[in-house]
N, C-alpha and C positions, 0 to 999 in steps of 0.2 A: 486441424482445428474445426470443431463442430460449430456451425452457424445456425442461427434461428431463422434467418431469412436471407434471401439473396440481396436484399436492399439494406439491411442493417447487419454489419458484421460484428456481433457481440457474443463472445464465447462464454459458456456457462461458468468456466473457471474464474472469470472476472466478476460476473454479476450475480451468481447464484442461480437458483432454480427459477424458471419462468413462471409468471402468473398466467392464468387463462390457458394452462396446459401447453404453453408455447405457441398458441395459435396466433396467426397474424390477423389483425383487425383492420379491415379497410374502412376508412372514414373520410369522406369527401376527397377521395383520391390520395390520401396520405397513408403510409404504411406505419402501423403502430404495433408495438410489442410491449407486453407487461412483464415486469420482473419483481420478484420478492427478495428483499434484503433485510437484514437485522441491523438496526442502528446501534452503534457502539460508542456514541458520544456521552452517554450517562448510564447509570445502572438499570434504568427501566428496560432497555433492550427492545424498543418498539419494533413491531413487524411492519415494515414499510412496503407499500406497493407502488412501484414506479412505472409510469407509462411513458415510453419513448416514442416520439414521432420524428421521422426523418433524421435520426441521429442526435436529437436533443431531447431533454426532459420536458414532457408536456404536462404531467400531473404527478403529485406525490400525495398518497393518503396513508393514514395510520400513524403519523407522527404526533406525539404529545406536545412537542415544542418546535420552535423555529429552527433550533439546532439540528433536529432530525431532518427537516426539509433540506437544509443546507448540506448536510452529510450525504443525503441521497443524491442530490444534484451533482456533488463532487464525485461521489463514488461511481456514478453512471457515466460521467463525461471525462473525468481525469483521475482515476483511482491512484492514490499515493499511500505509501507505508513508511514507517520508521523501521529501519533494518537493525537488528541486533545480532551480534556474533561474538566470537572470541578469537584471539590471535596468540601465538606462542611468545613467551618471554624468556630471554637468556639471562641466567645469573640471578634470578630473583627468588623470593620466598614462594612464589606461585609459578606454576608452569605455563599458565595461560592467563590472559587478562580480558575482561569483557570490554566490548566496543559497541558503538552505535552511531547511526547517522545523526547529525545535529538537528535535522528536521526531516520531514517526510520527503521521499523521492518518488517519482513515477514508478508504478509497478513494472513497467517495461524495462527499467534500469536496474532492478534488483539483482538479476543474474550477473551483470557487469560489476556491480558493487561487490558481490560475494567473490567473484573471480579475482578482483583486485586484492582481496584480503588473503588469498592463497599464498602470495609472494611475500607477505609481511612477517618479520620476526623482530620484535622489539628488544631493546637492551634496557636494563635497569639503570637508573630509576625511571618509573613510569608514573606520571602524575595525572590525576583526574582532569579531564578537559584537554589533555595533550592531543594534538592533531596527529592521527595515525595515517590517514590518506587525505590529501587536499583535493577538493573538487572531484569527488568520486564519479566516474562515468560521465563527466562533463555536465553534472547537474547543478553545479554551484554550491553543493553541500559537502561539508567535510565529515569524515569519520573520526570520532574522538574516543579516547579511553574513558571508561566509566569507573575506574578503580585505581587506587595507588598501589604500586608494587615497589618494595624496597629490596636492596641486595640482601641475599641470604647470609 
C-alpha cells in the first residue's frame, strides 16, 4: 500500500489524487496533506480540495453547498459505500437477482460483503426487500433483494 507520508497512512485508492503534488506541508509542527476528490452528492460534481492535519479534516474548499463539505469530511475519515451485486436463483424466470446493502458500509468491509455473497443461492419466490444476508460482515447492515423473481 502506497503511503503519502509516514505520519498519515492514507492510500491513493481511498482518497484520490493528492493536491499539492502529494507534498507534505509542515505548519506549526503539524503534518498536513492535501487531497482532491469529486463530490457525488448532487449533479454539480464539485472538485473539492481537502486538507488533512494529523489524521483529521482541517479544511475543505471548492464545495458549492454544505452537503459537499459533509461528504468530504466523511469520505476522508470514514469512507462508506452501498454495495450492489447479483446472486443466483434456482427455479425462477431469471437466473440471477440483483441485491444491495440496505445502507452504506465501510469500504474496508466491501470484500467481506462480496465474499459472503459467493455462497448464496436463492430459491423462488424472491420478493423485493427480502433479506439475503443478515448483518453482513458484522456491519449491522443487511443485504436485500432488489427485484421480484417468480417461478418459471
